C-alpha positions as CSV (number, residue, x, y, z in Angstrom):
1,M,0.0,0.0,0.0
2,V,1.2,3.5,-0.8
3,D,0.1,6.4,1.3
4,V,0.2,10.0,0.2
5,H,-0.6,13.1,2.3
6,A,-1.1,16.6,0.9
7,S,-2.4,19.8,2.3
8,A,-2.8,23.4,1.3
9,V,-4.1,26.6,2.8
10,C,-6.7,28.3,0.5
11,A,-7.9,31.9,0.7
12,A,-11.5,30.8,1.0
13,S,-13.9,30.0,3.8
14,R,-14.2,26.4,4.9
15,E,-17.8,26.3,3.5
16,Q,-16.5,27.6,0.1
17,A,-13.6,25.1,-0.1
18,F,-15.8,22.2,0.9
19,A,-18.5,23.1,-1.6
20,Y,-16.0,23.3,-4.4
21,I,-14.3,20.0,-3.7
22,A,-17.4,18.0,-2.8
23,D,-19.0,19.0,-6.2
24,Y,-18.0,16.2,-8.6
25,R,-18.4,18.5,-11.6
26,H,-15.2,20.3,-10.5
27,V,-12.9,17.3,-10.3
28,G,-11.7,17.7,-13.9
29,T,-10.5,21.3,-13.1
30,W,-7.9,20.2,-10.5
31,L,-7.3,16.5,-10.3
32,Y,-4.2,15.6,-12.4
33,G,-4.8,13.1,-15.1
34,V,-8.6,12.7,-14.7
35,K,-10.3,11.8,-18.0
36,R,-13.7,11.0,-16.5
37,F,-15.4,11.3,-13.1
38,V,-19.2,10.7,-13.4
39,P,-21.9,9.7,-10.9
40,V,-23.3,6.1,-11.0
41,G,-27.0,6.0,-10.0
42,D,-29.2,8.7,-8.6
43,L,-26.9,10.2,-6.0
44,D,-24.2,12.7,-7.0
45,Y,-23.4,14.2,-3.6
46,G,-22.9,13.1,-0.1
47,L,-22.9,9.7,1.7
48,D,-23.3,6.6,-0.5
49,S,-22.9,8.5,-3.8
50,V,-20.9,6.4,-6.3
51,F,-18.6,7.6,-9.1
52,D,-16.8,6.0,-12.0
53,A,-13.3,7.5,-12.6
54,A,-10.8,7.1,-15.3
55,L,-7.3,8.7,-15.0
56,T,-4.0,8.5,-16.7
57,I,-1.1,8.8,-14.3
58,G,1.7,7.2,-16.1
59,A,-0.7,4.4,-17.1
60,P,-4.5,4.3,-17.5
61,I,-6.4,3.7,-14.3
62,K,-10.1,2.9,-13.9
63,T,-11.9,2.7,-10.6
64,R,-15.4,3.0,-9.0
65,V,-15.5,4.9,-5.7
66,K,-18.1,5.3,-3.1
67,V,-18.5,8.1,-0.5
68,V,-18.2,6.2,2.8
69,E,-18.0,9.2,5.2
70,F,-19.5,12.6,4.8
71,T,-19.9,15.4,7.3
72,E,-21.0,18.6,5.6
73,G,-18.4,21.3,5.7
74,E,-15.9,19.1,7.6
75,Q,-14.8,16.0,5.8
76,F,-15.6,13.2,3.3
77,A,-14.0,9.9,2.3
78,F,-14.0,7.7,-0.7
79,D,-13.3,3.9,-1.0
80,S,-12.9,2.1,-4.2
81,I,-15.5,-0.6,-4.8
82,K,-14.4,-1.8,-8.2
83,G,-11.2,-1.6,-10.3
84,F,-8.0,0.1,-9.0
85,V,-7.9,-0.2,-5.2
86,C,-7.7,3.3,-3.6
87,S,-9.2,5.4,-0.8
88,S,-9.0,9.0,0.2
89,T,-10.1,11.2,3.1
90,W,-10.5,15.0,2.7
91,R,-10.6,17.3,5.7
92,F,-11.3,21.0,6.0
93,E,-10.1,23.1,8.9
94,S,-10.7,26.9,9.3
95,V,-7.4,28.7,9.7
96,D,-9.4,32.0,10.2
97,A,-12.6,33.5,8.7
98,T,-11.1,33.7,5.2
99,S,-8.6,30.8,5.0
100,T,-9.0,27.0,5.1
101,R,-6.5,24.2,5.4
102,V,-7.6,21.4,3.0
103,S,-5.9,18.1,3.8
104,A,-6.0,14.8,1.8
105,D,-4.9,11.4,2.8
106,I,-4.8,9.1,-0.2
107,S,-3.9,5.4,-0.3
108,Y,-3.7,3.0,-3.1
109,T,-2.8,-0.7,-3.4
110,L,-1.4,-2.6,-6.3
111,P,-2.4,-6.2,-6.5
112,G,0.3,-8.9,-6.8
113,G,1.6,-10.3,-10.0
114,I,3.8,-9.3,-13.0
115,A,1.2,-6.9,-14.5
116,S,0.8,-5.1,-11.1
117,K,4.5,-4.7,-10.8
118,A,4.6,-3.1,-14.3
119,L,1.7,-0.8,-13.4
120,G,3.5,0.2,-10.2
121,K,6.7,1.1,-12.0
122,A,4.7,3.0,-14.6
123,I,2.8,5.2,-12.1
124,E,5.3,5.6,-9.3
125,P,7.3,8.5,-10.9
126,F,4.0,10.3,-11.7
127,V,2.4,10.1,-8.2
128,G,4.5,12.9,-6.7
129,I,4.0,15.1,-9.8
130,A,0.2,14.4,-9.8
131,V,-0.1,15.3,-6.1
132,K,1.9,18.5,-6.4
133,H,0.0,19.5,-9.5
134,S,-3.4,18.7,-8.1
135,V,-2.8,20.5,-4.8
136,G,-1.7,23.7,-6.7
137,A,-4.6,23.5,-9.1
138,L,-7.1,22.9,-6.3
139,Q,-5.8,25.9,-4.4
140,R,-6.0,28.2,-7.4
141,E,-9.5,26.9,-8.4
142,I,-11.0,27.3,-4.9
143,E,-9.5,30.8,-4.5
144,A,-10.8,31.8,-8.0
145,T,-14.3,30.5,-7.2
146,A,-14.3,32.1,-3.7
147,G,-13.3,35.4,-5.2
148,R,-16.2,35.5,-7.7
């Protein structure tokens, strides 16, 4: 299992930052390599909503994730339920009235076998780049949206 932690302070209220990230329609504006992130079923927000995702991070990755924790304005978490095994937890903490620390803990697991080892070697160099890019883009997008 590989664990990645990232955080950034955004010039936006906690409510603004949470609303931006929790809206699946914004994922393509900040998540590095995302090609598709669409709801599956009737729910597209909150606990038990499910999404199909396709990304390219050194190699094509497909997964289906479900929101398994959701506290409005504070945190949410995804777990994969099909495809590439991953999970993430997103937390939002007010720094002051106009700034928010957004923290993400992301984990992924590569299954055993030769194909898995090849996938791991293909994506490993890109993970750091993807996280750095995504954090910077997310910060810019939240601040731009909050400033509107």
